[in-house]
VEXTILUM-83801 format. One record per residue (C-alpha): residue number from 0; chain; x, y, z. Coordinates in Angstrom, 1 decimal. Example, Ala and Ser with C-alpha at 12.3 -4.5 7.8 and 13.67 -1.06 7.14 Angstrom:
<nodes>
{node 0, 'A', {12.3, -4.5, 7.8}};
{node 1, 'A', {13.7, -1.1, 7.1}};
</nodes>
This chain:
<nodes>
{node 0, 'A', {49.5, 13.8, 50.9}};
{node 1, 'A', {49.1, 13.8, 47.7}};
{node 2, 'A', {46.5, 14.9, 45.9}};
{node 3, 'A', {44.6, 13.1, 42.2}};
{node 4, 'A', {43.2, 15.6, 40.3}};
{node 5, 'A', {40.8, 13.9, 37.9}};
{node 6, 'A', {40.4, 15.3, 35.1}};
{node 7, 'A', {37.0, 14.6, 32.5}};
{node 8, 'A', {39.1, 14.6, 29.4}};
{node 9, 'A', {41.8, 12.3, 30.4}};
{node 10, 'A', {38.5, 9.8, 30.9}};
{node 11, 'A', {39.1, 7.2, 28.5}};
{node 12, 'A', {35.7, 5.9, 26.2}};
{node 13, 'A', {34.5, 3.0, 28.5}};
{node 14, 'A', {34.4, 4.9, 31.7}};
{node 15, 'A', {32.0, 7.1, 29.9}};
{node 16, 'A', {29.9, 4.4, 28.4}};
{node 17, 'A', {29.4, 3.0, 31.6}};
{node 18, 'A', {28.6, 6.0, 33.5}};
{node 19, 'A', {25.7, 6.5, 31.2}};
{node 20, 'A', {24.4, 2.9, 31.6}};
{node 21, 'A', {24.3, 3.6, 35.4}};
{node 22, 'A', {22.4, 6.9, 34.6}};
{node 23, 'A', {20.0, 5.1, 32.5}};
{node 24, 'A', {19.6, 2.4, 35.3}};
{node 25, 'A', {18.8, 5.0, 37.5}};
{node 26, 'A', {16.1, 6.5, 35.7}};
{node 27, 'A', {14.3, 3.3, 34.8}};
{node 28, 'A', {14.7, 2.2, 38.5}};
{node 29, 'A', {12.0, 5.2, 38.8}};
{node 30, 'A', {10.1, 5.0, 36.0}};
{node 31, 'A', {9.7, 1.3, 35.9}};
{node 32, 'A', {7.2, 0.6, 38.5}};
{node 33, 'A', {5.2, 3.8, 37.3}};
{node 34, 'A', {5.1, 2.2, 33.8}};
{node 35, 'A', {3.8, -1.1, 35.8}};
{node 36, 'A', {1.1, 0.1, 37.5}};
{node 37, 'A', {0.2, 2.2, 34.4}};
{node 38, 'A', {0.2, -0.8, 32.8}};
{node 39, 'A', {-1.7, -2.8, 35.2}};
{node 40, 'A', {-4.3, -0.3, 35.4}};
{node 41, 'A', {-4.8, -0.4, 31.6}};
{node 42, 'A', {-5.3, -4.1, 31.8}};
{node 43, 'A', {-7.4, -4.0, 34.0}};
{node 44, 'A', {-9.8, -1.7, 32.2}};
{node 45, 'A', {-9.5, -3.4, 29.5}};
{node 46, 'A', {-10.0, -7.0, 30.8}};
{node 47, 'A', {-13.2, -5.1, 32.5}};
{node 48, 'A', {-14.3, -3.8, 29.5}};
{node 49, 'A', {-14.2, -6.8, 27.4}};
{node 50, 'A', {-16.2, -8.8, 30.0}};
{node 51, 'A', {-18.6, -6.8, 30.0}};
{node 52, 'A', {-21.0, -7.4, 27.5}};
{node 53, 'A', {-22.9, -4.0, 27.5}};
{node 54, 'A', {-19.6, -1.9, 26.6}};
{node 55, 'A', {-17.7, -5.2, 24.6}};
{node 56, 'A', {-21.3, -4.8, 22.2}};
{node 57, 'A', {-19.6, -1.2, 21.1}};
{node 58, 'A', {-16.5, -2.9, 19.6}};
{node 59, 'A', {-19.2, -4.5, 17.6}};
{node 60, 'A', {-19.5, -2.5, 13.8}};
{node 61, 'A', {-22.7, -3.9, 13.3}};
{node 62, 'A', {-24.4, -2.9, 16.5}};
{node 63, 'A', {-22.7, 0.9, 16.2}};
{node 64, 'A', {-24.2, 0.7, 12.6}};
{node 65, 'A', {-28.3, -0.3, 14.0}};
{node 66, 'A', {-27.6, 2.4, 16.9}};
{node 67, 'A', {-26.7, 5.2, 14.7}};
{node 68, 'A', {-29.5, 4.2, 12.4}};
{node 69, 'A', {-32.4, 4.3, 15.0}};
{node 70, 'A', {-30.3, 7.7, 16.2}};
{node 71, 'A', {-31.4, 9.1, 12.8}};
{node 72, 'A', {-34.7, 7.7, 12.3}};
{node 73, 'A', {-35.4, 9.1, 16.6}};
{node 74, 'A', {-34.0, 12.6, 15.6}};
{node 75, 'A', {-35.5, 12.8, 12.1}};
{node 76, 'A', {-39.2, 11.6, 13.4}};
{node 77, 'A', {-39.3, 14.3, 16.5}};
{node 78, 'A', {-37.8, 17.1, 14.2}};
{node 79, 'A', {-40.3, 16.3, 11.4}};
{node 80, 'A', {-43.6, 14.8, 12.5}};
{node 81, 'A', {-46.6, 17.0, 12.3}};
{node 82, 'A', {-47.6, 16.2, 15.8}};
{node 83, 'A', {-45.0, 18.2, 18.4}};
{node 84, 'A', {-47.2, 16.1, 21.4}};
{node 85, 'A', {-46.4, 12.6, 19.9}};
{node 86, 'A', {-42.9, 12.7, 18.6}};
{node 87, 'A', {-40.9, 13.6, 22.0}};
{node 88, 'A', {-37.7, 11.7, 22.2}};
{node 89, 'A', {-38.5, 9.6, 25.2}};
{node 90, 'A', {-42.0, 9.0, 24.1}};
{node 91, 'A', {-40.8, 7.9, 20.7}};
{node 92, 'A', {-37.8, 6.2, 22.6}};
{node 93, 'A', {-40.6, 4.3, 24.9}};
{node 94, 'A', {-42.8, 3.4, 21.8}};
{node 95, 'A', {-39.7, 1.5, 20.0}};
{node 96, 'A', {-38.5, -0.5, 22.6}};
{node 97, 'A', {-42.0, -2.0, 23.5}};
{node 98, 'A', {-42.6, -2.9, 19.9}};
{node 99, 'A', {-39.4, -4.3, 19.6}};
{node 100, 'A', {-40.2, -6.5, 22.8}};
{node 101, 'A', {-43.4, -7.3, 21.6}};
{node 102, 'A', {-42.4, -8.4, 17.9}};
{node 103, 'A', {-40.1, -11.1, 19.8}};
{node 104, 'A', {-43.0, -13.4, 21.4}};
{node 105, 'A', {-46.0, -13.2, 23.2}};
{node 106, 'A', {-43.8, -13.3, 26.5}};
{node 107, 'A', {-41.3, -10.8, 26.0}};
{node 108, 'A', {-42.6, -7.5, 27.3}};
{node 109, 'A', {-41.5, -4.3, 28.3}};
{node 110, 'A', {-42.3, -2.3, 31.3}};
{node 111, 'A', {-42.4, 1.0, 32.2}};
{node 112, 'A', {-42.1, 2.5, 35.3}};
{node 113, 'A', {-45.9, 1.6, 36.7}};
{node 114, 'A', {-46.3, -1.0, 34.5}};
{node 115, 'A', {-43.5, -2.8, 36.3}};
{node 116, 'A', {-44.5, -1.8, 40.0}};
{node 117, 'A', {-47.9, -3.7, 38.8}};
{node 118, 'A', {-45.9, -7.0, 37.7}};
{node 119, 'A', {-43.7, -6.9, 41.1}};
{node 120, 'A', {-47.2, -6.8, 43.0}};
{node 121, 'A', {-48.6, -9.6, 41.3}};
{node 122, 'A', {-45.5, -12.1, 41.3}};
{node 123, 'A', {-45.2, -11.2, 45.1}};
{node 124, 'A', {-48.8, -11.5, 45.7}};
{node 125, 'A', {-48.4, -8.6, 48.1}};
{node 126, 'A', {-50.2, -5.3, 47.1}};
{node 127, 'A', {-51.8, -2.2, 48.0}};
{node 128, 'A', {-55.6, -2.5, 48.5}};
{node 129, 'A', {-58.9, -3.4, 50.1}};
{node 130, 'A', {-58.3, -6.8, 50.4}};
{node 131, 'A', {-61.5, -8.5, 48.7}};
{node 132, 'A', {-62.0, -10.5, 45.4}};
{node 133, 'A', {-64.8, -9.9, 42.9}};
{node 134, 'A', {-65.9, -11.6, 40.0}};
{node 135, 'A', {-68.3, -10.6, 36.9}};
{node 136, 'A', {-71.3, -11.9, 37.1}};
{node 137, 'A', {-74.2, -11.5, 34.6}};
{node 138, 'A', {-72.0, -7.9, 33.7}};
{node 139, 'A', {-72.0, -6.3, 37.2}};
{node 140, 'A', {-68.7, -6.7, 39.9}};
{node 141, 'A', {-69.7, -9.0, 42.5}};
{node 142, 'A', {-67.7, -9.4, 46.0}};
{node 143, 'A', {-66.7, -12.8, 46.0}};
{node 144, 'A', {-64.5, -13.2, 49.1}};
{node 145, 'A', {-63.3, -10.7, 51.8}};
{node 146, 'A', {-60.6, -11.5, 53.5}};
{node 147, 'A', {-60.7, -11.6, 57.0}};
{node 148, 'A', {-59.1, -9.0, 59.2}};
{node 149, 'A', {-58.7, -6.9, 56.3}};
{node 150, 'A', {-59.7, -3.0, 55.5}};
{node 151, 'A', {-63.3, -4.3, 53.6}};
{node 152, 'A', {-64.1, -6.2, 56.5}};
{node 153, 'A', {-63.2, -3.4, 58.5}};
{node 154, 'A', {-65.4, -1.2, 56.2}};
{node 155, 'A', {-68.1, -3.4, 56.2}};
{node 156, 'A', {-68.0, -4.6, 52.6}};
{node 157, 'A', {-70.1, -7.9, 53.0}};
{node 158, 'A', {-70.3, -11.1, 50.4}};
{node 159, 'A', {-72.7, -10.6, 47.3}};
{node 160, 'A', {-71.9, -6.8, 47.4}};
{node 161, 'A', {-72.5, -5.3, 44.1}};
{node 162, 'A', {-69.7, -2.4, 43.2}};
{node 163, 'A', {-71.5, 0.3, 41.4}};
{node 164, 'A', {-68.4, 2.9, 41.4}};
{node 165, 'A', {-64.5, 3.5, 42.4}};
{node 166, 'A', {-63.6, 6.9, 43.3}};
{node 167, 'A', {-66.8, 8.9, 41.6}};
{node 168, 'A', {-65.8, 6.1, 38.3}};
{node 169, 'A', {-68.8, 3.9, 37.0}};
{node 170, 'A', {-68.2, 0.1, 36.6}};
{node 171, 'A', {-70.2, -0.5, 34.1}};
{node 172, 'A', {-68.8, -1.9, 31.0}};
{node 173, 'A', {-65.2, -2.5, 32.9}};
{node 174, 'A', {-63.7, -6.1, 33.6}};
{node 175, 'A', {-62.9, -7.2, 37.1}};
{node 176, 'A', {-59.0, -6.1, 36.2}};
{node 177, 'A', {-60.2, -2.8, 35.3}};
{node 178, 'A', {-61.6, -2.1, 38.5}};
{node 179, 'A', {-58.5, -3.7, 40.5}};
{node 180, 'A', {-56.5, -1.2, 38.7}};
{node 181, 'A', {-59.1, 1.5, 40.3}};
{node 182, 'A', {-59.2, 0.0, 43.7}};
{node 183, 'A', {-55.4, -0.5, 44.4}};
{node 184, 'A', {-53.1, 2.4, 45.3}};
{node 185, 'A', {-50.8, 3.7, 47.8}};
{node 186, 'A', {-51.4, 2.6, 51.0}};
{node 187, 'A', {-52.7, 5.2, 54.3}};
{node 188, 'A', {-54.7, 6.6, 50.9}};
{node 189, 'A', {-58.4, 6.1, 50.6}};
{node 190, 'A', {-60.8, 5.0, 47.9}};
{node 191, 'A', {-64.4, 5.5, 47.4}};
{node 192, 'A', {-66.9, 2.3, 47.4}};
{node 193, 'A', {-70.6, 2.8, 46.4}};
{node 194, 'A', {-72.3, -0.7, 46.7}};
{node 195, 'A', {-75.7, -2.1, 46.5}};
{node 196, 'A', {-76.4, -4.4, 49.1}};
{node 197, 'A', {-78.6, -7.6, 48.6}};
{node 198, 'A', {-81.3, -5.7, 50.3}};
{node 199, 'A', {-80.8, -3.3, 47.3}};
{node 200, 'A', {-79.6, -0.1, 49.3}};
{node 201, 'A', {-77.1, 1.5, 48.0}};
{node 202, 'A', {-73.7, 1.9, 50.5}};
{node 203, 'A', {-70.9, 4.2, 50.6}};
{node 204, 'A', {-67.9, 2.8, 52.0}};
{node 205, 'A', {-64.5, 4.5, 52.6}};
{node 206, 'A', {-61.4, 2.1, 52.7}};
{node 207, 'A', {-57.9, 2.6, 53.9}};
{node 208, 'A', {-55.6, 0.8, 51.5}};
{node 209, 'A', {-53.3, -1.2, 53.3}};
{node 210, 'A', {-50.3, -3.6, 52.4}};
{node 211, 'A', {-52.6, -7.3, 51.2}};
{node 212, 'A', {-50.7, -10.6, 51.9}};
{node 213, 'A', {-52.1, -13.4, 50.1}};
{node 214, 'A', {-51.4, -16.7, 50.0}};
{node 215, 'A', {-50.3, -18.9, 46.9}};
{node 216, 'A', {-52.4, -21.4, 48.4}};
{node 217, 'A', {-55.6, -20.2, 47.9}};
{node 218, 'A', {-57.9, -23.2, 49.5}};
{node 219, 'A', {-57.5, -26.8, 51.4}};
{node 220, 'A', {-59.2, -29.2, 53.4}};
{node 221, 'A', {-60.5, -32.8, 53.4}};
{node 222, 'A', {-64.0, -34.2, 53.6}};
{node 223, 'A', {-65.4, -36.7, 55.7}};
{node 224, 'A', {-64.6, -39.7, 53.4}};
{node 225, 'A', {-60.7, -38.5, 53.4}};
{node 226, 'A', {-60.7, -37.0, 49.7}};
{node 227, 'A', {-58.0, -34.0, 50.3}};
{node 228, 'A', {-58.1, -31.3, 47.8}};
{node 229, 'A', {-55.8, -28.2, 48.2}};
{node 230, 'A', {-55.6, -25.4, 45.2}};
{node 231, 'A', {-52.8, -23.2, 44.3}};
{node 232, 'A', {-53.0, -19.8, 42.8}};
{node 233, 'A', {-49.3, -19.0, 41.5}};
{node 234, 'A', {-46.2, -20.8, 42.4}};
{node 235, 'A', {-44.4, -17.7, 44.3}};
{node 236, 'A', {-41.2, -17.3, 46.6}};
{node 237, 'A', {-43.5, -18.8, 49.8}};
{node 238, 'A', {-45.0, -21.5, 47.9}};
{node 239, 'A', {-43.2, -24.6, 49.4}};
{node 240, 'A', {-43.8, -23.1, 52.8}};
{node 241, 'A', {-47.7, -22.7, 52.4}};
{node 242, 'A', {-47.9, -25.9, 50.8}};
{node 243, 'A', {-45.7, -27.7, 53.4}};
{node 244, 'A', {-48.4, -26.4, 56.3}};
{node 245, 'A', {-51.4, -27.4, 54.3}};
{node 246, 'A', {-50.6, -30.8, 54.0}};
{node 247, 'A', {-49.4, -30.5, 57.3}};
{node 248, 'A', {-52.8, -30.1, 58.8}};
{node 249, 'A', {-54.2, -32.5, 56.0}};
{node 250, 'A', {-52.6, -35.5, 56.9}};
{node 251, 'A', {-53.5, -35.0, 60.7}};
{node 252, 'A', {-56.7, -35.0, 59.3}};
{node 253, 'A', {-56.8, -38.8, 57.8}};
{node 254, 'A', {-56.8, -38.3, 54.6}};
{node 255, 'A', {-56.6, -41.0, 51.9}};
{node 256, 'A', {-56.2, -39.7, 48.6}};
{node 257, 'A', {-55.3, -35.8, 47.2}};
{node 258, 'A', {-56.4, -33.6, 44.3}};
{node 259, 'A', {-54.3, -30.7, 43.5}};
{node 260, 'A', {-55.7, -28.3, 41.7}};
{node 261, 'A', {-53.9, -25.9, 39.1}};
{node 262, 'A', {-56.9, -25.1, 37.2}};
{node 263, 'A', {-56.4, -21.1, 36.1}};
{node 264, 'A', {-52.8, -21.1, 37.5}};
{node 265, 'A', {-50.8, -19.1, 35.6}};
{node 266, 'A', {-47.1, -20.9, 36.8}};
{node 267, 'A', {-44.5, -18.7, 38.5}};
{node 268, 'A', {-41.0, -19.0, 39.5}};
{node 269, 'A', {-39.6, -22.2, 38.2}};
{node 270, 'A', {-37.2, -22.8, 42.2}};
{node 271, 'A', {-40.9, -22.3, 43.5}};
{node 272, 'A', {-42.5, -25.2, 41.4}};
{node 273, 'A', {-39.4, -28.0, 41.8}};
{node 274, 'A', {-40.0, -27.4, 45.2}};
{node 275, 'A', {-43.8, -28.4, 45.2}};
{node 276, 'A', {-42.9, -31.2, 43.4}};
{node 277, 'A', {-40.7, -31.9, 45.9}};
{node 278, 'A', {-43.7, -33.0, 48.3}};
{node 279, 'A', {-45.1, -35.6, 45.7}};
{node 280, 'A', {-42.2, -37.1, 44.4}};
{node 281, 'A', {-38.8, -39.0, 45.6}};
{node 282, 'A', {-36.0, -36.7, 46.3}};
{node 283, 'A', {-33.9, -36.2, 43.0}};
{node 284, 'A', {-35.9, -36.8, 40.6}};
{node 285, 'A', {-36.1, -35.0, 37.7}};
{node 286, 'A', {-38.7, -32.5, 37.1}};
{node 287, 'A', {-37.6, -30.0, 34.7}};
{node 288, 'A', {-34.6, -29.4, 32.3}};
{node 289, 'A', {-34.0, -26.1, 30.9}};
{node 290, 'A', {-32.2, -24.5, 27.5}};
{node 291, 'A', {-30.9, -21.2, 26.8}};
{node 292, 'A', {-28.6, -19.4, 24.4}};
{node 293, 'A', {-26.5, -18.8, 27.2}};
{node 294, 'A', {-24.3, -22.0, 28.7}};
{node 295, 'A', {-25.5, -21.6, 31.9}};
{node 296, 'A', {-29.0, -21.7, 31.5}};
{node 297, 'A', {-28.6, -25.5, 30.4}};
{node 298, 'A', {-29.7, -27.1, 34.0}};
{node 299, 'A', {-31.4, -30.0, 35.5}};
{node 300, 'A', {-33.6, -29.0, 37.9}};
{node 301, 'A', {-34.6, -32.4, 40.6}};
{node 302, 'A', {-36.9, -32.6, 43.3}};
{node 303, 'A', {-35.6, -32.1, 47.0}};
{node 304, 'A', {-36.5, -33.9, 50.0}};
{node 305, 'A', {-39.7, -32.4, 51.8}};
{node 306, 'A', {-40.8, -33.6, 55.2}};
{node 307, 'A', {-44.2, -33.4, 54.1}};
{node 308, 'A', {-43.9, -35.5, 51.3}};
{node 309, 'A', {-46.9, -37.4, 50.5}};
{node 310, 'A', {-47.5, -40.9, 48.6}};
{node 311, 'A', {-50.9, -41.5, 48.5}};
{node 312, 'A', {-53.3, -41.7, 45.6}};
{node 313, 'A', {-53.6, -38.2, 43.7}};
{node 314, 'A', {-55.0, -36.6, 40.8}};
{node 315, 'A', {-54.2, -32.7, 39.2}};
{node 316, 'A', {-56.8, -30.8, 38.0}};
{node 317, 'A', {-55.8, -28.7, 34.8}};
{node 318, 'A', {-57.7, -26.4, 31.9}};
{node 319, 'A', {-56.6, -24.2, 29.5}};
{node 320, 'A', {-55.0, -21.7, 31.8}};
{node 321, 'A', {-52.9, -23.6, 33.6}};
{node 322, 'A', {-49.5, -22.5, 32.6}};
{node 323, 'A', {-46.2, -22.5, 32.9}};
{node 324, 'A', {-44.9, -24.0, 36.0}};
{node 325, 'A', {-48.2, -25.3, 36.7}};
{node 326, 'A', {-47.8, -27.0, 33.6}};
{node 327, 'A', {-44.5, -28.1, 34.3}};
{node 328, 'A', {-45.4, -30.0, 37.7}};
{node 329, 'A', {-48.7, -31.2, 36.6}};
{node 330, 'A', {-46.5, -32.9, 33.3}};
{node 331, 'A', {-43.5, -34.2, 35.4}};
{node 332, 'A', {-46.0, -36.1, 37.8}};
{node 333, 'A', {-47.5, -37.2, 35.0}};
{node 334, 'A', {-44.0, -38.3, 33.0}};
{node 335, 'A', {-43.6, -40.0, 36.3}};
{node 336, 'A', {-46.8, -41.8, 36.9}};
{node 337, 'A', {-47.5, -40.3, 40.3}};
{node 338, 'A', {-50.9, -38.4, 39.6}};
{node 339, 'A', {-53.8, -39.0, 37.3}};
{node 340, 'A', {-54.5, -35.4, 35.0}};
{node 341, 'A', {-58.2, -34.5, 34.7}};
{node 342, 'A', {-59.4, -31.7, 32.8}};
{node 343, 'A', {-59.0, -30.1, 30.1}};
{node 344, 'A', {-55.1, -29.3, 27.7}};
{node 345, 'A', {-53.0, -26.6, 29.4}};
{node 346, 'A', {-52.2, -23.3, 27.8}};
{node 347, 'A', {-48.8, -24.3, 26.0}};
{node 348, 'A', {-46.1, -22.4, 27.6}};
{node 349, 'A', {-42.9, -24.1, 27.2}};
{node 350, 'A', {-40.5, -20.9, 27.5}};
{node 351, 'A', {-39.5, -19.4, 30.5}};
{node 352, 'A', {-38.3, -15.3, 31.0}};
{node 353, 'A', {-36.2, -13.4, 33.4}};
{node 354, 'A', {-37.0, -10.0, 34.0}};
{node 355, 'A', {-34.2, -7.7, 33.7}};
{node 356, 'A', {-34.2, -3.6, 34.9}};
{node 357, 'A', {-33.5, -1.3, 33.2}};
{node 358, 'A', {-32.8, 2.8, 33.0}};
{node 359, 'A', {-35.3, 4.6, 33.9}};
{node 360, 'A', {-36.8, 2.6, 36.5}};
{node 361, 'A', {-38.0, 0.4, 33.6}};
{node 362, 'A', {-37.7, -3.3, 33.3}};
{node 363, 'A', {-37.4, -5.8, 30.0}};
{node 364, 'A', {-39.2, -9.3, 30.7}};
{node 365, 'A', {-37.4, -11.1, 28.1}};
{node 366, 'A', {-38.0, -14.8, 27.5}};
{node 367, 'A', {-34.5, -16.6, 27.7}};
{node 368, 'A', {-34.6, -20.4, 27.2}};
{node 369, 'A', {-37.4, -23.1, 27.5}};
{node 370, 'A', {-37.9, -25.7, 29.4}};
{node 371, 'A', {-38.8, -29.9, 28.5}};
{node 372, 'A', {-40.2, -32.1, 30.6}};
{node 373, 'A', {-39.0, -35.4, 32.1}};
{node 374, 'A', {-39.3, -37.3, 29.0}};
{node 375, 'A', {-37.6, -35.1, 27.0}};
{node 376, 'A', {-41.0, -33.1, 25.5}};
{node 377, 'A', {-42.0, -29.3, 25.1}};
{node 378, 'A', {-45.0, -27.7, 25.7}};
{node 379, 'A', {-44.6, -24.9, 23.9}};
{node 380, 'A', {-47.6, -24.0, 21.6}};
{node 381, 'A', {-49.1, -27.8, 22.5}};
{node 382, 'A', {-50.2, -27.9, 26.3}};
{node 383, 'A', {-50.2, -31.2, 28.4}};
{node 384, 'A', {-52.8, -33.3, 27.8}};
{node 385, 'A', {-54.9, -34.7, 30.6}};
{node 386, 'A', {-55.1, -38.4, 31.3}};
{node 387, 'A', {-59.3, -38.1, 31.8}};
{node 388, 'A', {-61.0, -34.9, 29.1}};
{node 389, 'A', {-63.6, -33.0, 31.4}};
{node 390, 'A', {-64.8, -30.2, 29.5}};
{node 391, 'A', {-66.5, -27.4, 31.6}};
{node 392, 'A', {-68.1, -24.7, 29.3}};
{node 393, 'A', {-67.0, -20.7, 30.2}};
{node 394, 'A', {-70.4, -20.0, 31.9}};
{node 395, 'A', {-69.8, -23.2, 34.2}};
{node 396, 'A', {-66.0, -22.1, 35.2}};
{node 397, 'A', {-67.4, -18.9, 36.2}};
{node 398, 'A', {-70.2, -20.0, 38.5}};
{node 399, 'A', {-67.0, -22.8, 39.9}};
{node 400, 'A', {-64.8, -19.6, 40.7}};
{node 401, 'A', {-67.4, -17.8, 42.5}};
{node 402, 'A', {-68.6, -21.2, 44.5}};
{node 403, 'A', {-64.3, -21.7, 45.4}};
{node 404, 'A', {-64.1, -18.1, 46.7}};
{node 405, 'A', {-67.6, -18.5, 49.2}};
{node 406, 'A', {-65.6, -19.2, 52.3}};
{node 407, 'A', {-67.8, -21.5, 53.8}};
{node 408, 'A', {-71.5, -20.6, 52.5}};
{node 409, 'A', {-73.0, -24.2, 52.5}};
{node 410, 'A', {-76.6, -23.8, 52.4}};
{node 411, 'A', {-78.0, -23.5, 48.8}};
{node 412, 'A', {-80.7, -20.7, 49.3}};
{node 413, 'A', {-78.2, -18.3, 51.0}};
{node 414, 'A', {-75.5, -18.9, 48.1}};
{node 415, 'A', {-78.1, -18.3, 45.8}};
{node 416, 'A', {-79.2, -15.4, 47.4}};
{node 417, 'A', {-75.6, -13.6, 47.5}};
{node 418, 'A', {-74.8, -14.6, 43.8}};
{node 419, 'A', {-77.7, -14.6, 42.0}};
{node 420, 'A', {-77.2, -18.7, 41.0}};
{node 421, 'A', {-77.2, -21.9, 42.5}};
{node 422, 'A', {-74.0, -23.9, 43.6}};
{node 423, 'A', {-73.3, -26.8, 40.5}};
{node 424, 'A', {-71.6, -29.7, 40.7}};
{node 425, 'A', {-67.9, -29.7, 39.7}};
{node 426, 'A', {-67.5, -31.8, 37.1}};
{node 427, 'A', {-63.6, -32.4, 36.9}};
{node 428, 'A', {-63.1, -32.5, 40.7}};
{node 429, 'A', {-65.9, -35.5, 40.7}};
{node 430, 'A', {-64.0, -36.9, 37.8}};
{node 431, 'A', {-60.8, -37.1, 40.1}};
{node 432, 'A', {-62.2, -38.1, 43.3}};
{node 433, 'A', {-63.7, -41.2, 40.9}};
{node 434, 'A', {-60.1, -42.4, 39.4}};
{node 435, 'A', {-58.4, -41.9, 42.9}};
{node 436, 'A', {-60.6, -43.7, 45.0}};
{node 437, 'A', {-60.8, -46.3, 42.1}};
{node 438, 'A', {-57.2, -46.8, 41.8}};
{node 439, 'A', {-56.5, -46.3, 46.0}};
</nodes>
């Protein structure tokens, strides 16, 4: 056997170079996957940061500069302001955010936690309360409606009762909205009402609060002459379903014409407005076009087919408190020649907002765009003009509000006994009926 002894010292330079290359390749085989993983993760993080506006904004030197500027003022005010109970960091920040939102336009609002909760309740027409409506009549808070089967009815609250105080707090000098805040509260808790009956007797009622669901369709009916009437309080998520149910009943009652009452309707959700339009317009009819800073907010909203679509003559009642979605629907029906508008010029709100939940259980209700009617016009600060101008003085408006909530009380003497005045004619309704029957 011949043994070959390799002496490294005898290797030539080429062999040593090959071995070094092999060793480098082996090291790269180990580290290359690690570097790929690290690079991928780093790339993902960079992409995530750049695609997230709340993180990407920190790359903007102007933003960083203004944040530092605000921080300086916040610190200085907290440090030096002489009233300590008014200069806490949280309180100052809340005030600054509120002022910033308020400075933009009338509809951009910062909601602290309690205000945000109330906003959700009002938007969804769902809240915890006693289940009745009131109106201010001659400086008194008068019960004008009691929800059937609700906690107020079970506690024997009656139409015409005057509410004197809520949980020991007088209603004198308070608005209906002030009283509403006192009456609402957590489910299962109780509210104590002291009321004066029509007989003059003073009663104390203990009402257990519960969840109150109200319909966006305030009322609907068809009279003996085939005149249909439907009143919408607001455009909420369930308005389409409720309108469909009402129209189905009304169509079975030989309805010959329809009056849609949008007076005092503040609007609501845009998709709900478009959904309701589908009951009165052909499918795929343009209702509204929206525009905003963000490209995705430039959209066209068109009507969709509805099973209960009506094609009979139609009028829409509007007034100075008809706003936003109500103006959108009324304006679209007018633009397409589908309905005649009767009443007073609308409020003039041609912008739309979005609620952004933010930290500390708060929210920012921010104007993000505007909407145009099918003819390209915008109603902001202009309103929608009626085809027939029929004014209504403030005193008559209050009385008509009460009349619309009277729950079937027809006898004038009984009505006057309950509410302190005799029923009055509704000039806008009468004009609408005259017009739609003339055009039938």
